[in-house]
C-alpha positions, 0 to 999 in steps of 0.5 A: 757150689763148694767144688774143687774150683772153689777156693779151699779156704772158702769151702767150709763157709760155702757149704754152711750157706748151702746147708742152711739154704738146702735145709730150709728149702726142704722144710718148705717142700719135702714131706707130708707136713701141712702148710701151717706146720711148715710155716711154724717150722720156718719161723723156728728156723728163722729164730735159730738164725737170729740166735746164731748171729747173736752168738746165743744158743740155738735150739736142738732141732738143727745142730748140723746147720747152725753150728757151721753156720755160726762159725762162718758168720763169726769168721766172715761176718756174713750179713743176716739180712741176706740169710733172712731173705732166703727164709722169707722166699721159702715162706712166700713159696708155701703161701703162694700154693693157693689155687689163685696165687700168681705173680702179677708181672715180671717185677713181682717175680723178680722180687721173689728172685731178689730173696730166693736166689740173689742172696746166694750170689751176694753172700759169695761176693762177700766172701770173696771180699767185695763190697756192695757199694764200691763194687756195685756193678759186680753185685748187680751182675751177680743179681742178674745171673742169680735171677736168671738162674732162678727163672731157668729153674722155673721154666725147666720145671712147669711139669713138676711146679704146676701139679704142686700148685706153684705157678710162676708165669707172670699174669701180665705175660699170660694175657699177652698170649691169651692165657690165664691162670686157669688155663694151666689147669689142664696141665695138672696132671697133663692129660691131653696131647701136646700143650697149646701153641699159646703156652709154648709161645709163652714159655719161649718168651720166658726163656728169651727173658732168662737168657737176656738176664744171664747175658746181662750178668755174664761179664762178672766171670771176668771180674772175679779172680782165679778159681772163682771166675772159672767156677762162675763160668761153669754156672753161667754155661750150665744155666744157658745149656738148660735154656738150649735144652728147653729150646730143643724140646720145642719149649714143651717142658710141660711134658718133660724136664731137661737136665744136665748130665755127664754128656754135657761136661766137655761142651760146658767146659769148652764154652766156659773156656771160650767166654769172650773176655771183656776189656775191663780191669780186674776188680780189687778185693780185700785181702 
């Protein structure tokens, strides 16, 4: 996130946001703690966020997170609600690991993305000086990119998520392909041959959805100035490259997880360079 393309004066706050989100994600995912303990830890983490926003002392548990985050909040006025939304998504991750847990439809899944992914893009636009009212189109495009990235992660990871009890395929989409929540129990772990054609067709549909969302948000790359725009071009192309790799696998990410490596660097750079410029004026930003 805070690569050499990122404006230097924003690297510290971006790193602080990343460390905040990464640590919370680890609380929700990593280690051997029970679900109850993870929820307790996230609630304590949320209390420290509230204290940091108010300029009050935080607990001694995560000083490396909240010291730089408090500085970024003070200097840049980072909205507490966006940071809190990220934590609510991590809590939901823990609560959605029951055997019968599932998202009813795409609307429900996008609401999760609204809290798990979209706040990151909105926080970055805030740092770049954009306003959610004056620059509403930019924020909508950012939401589309971030939701697409979250969906891409889901469709990249069923070989990892399903055995962990995390199920992100909307039930309405499953039903259209003659599948149910229980249909995927066979893949935990997968002890059969190739996944059934219905599952492959479902994943192909989900990939098409994610690709459409990414293209919907992609014009934002031409409305951000300088390094920020180039950083975002690579983010967009990285997401699209994962979708290409899923398609190249015959949409079978139940068996393997596609990744981006050094061999993709030149392709991504070329695609970022060739992104067609939209005929729209640059957005104004605060000084």
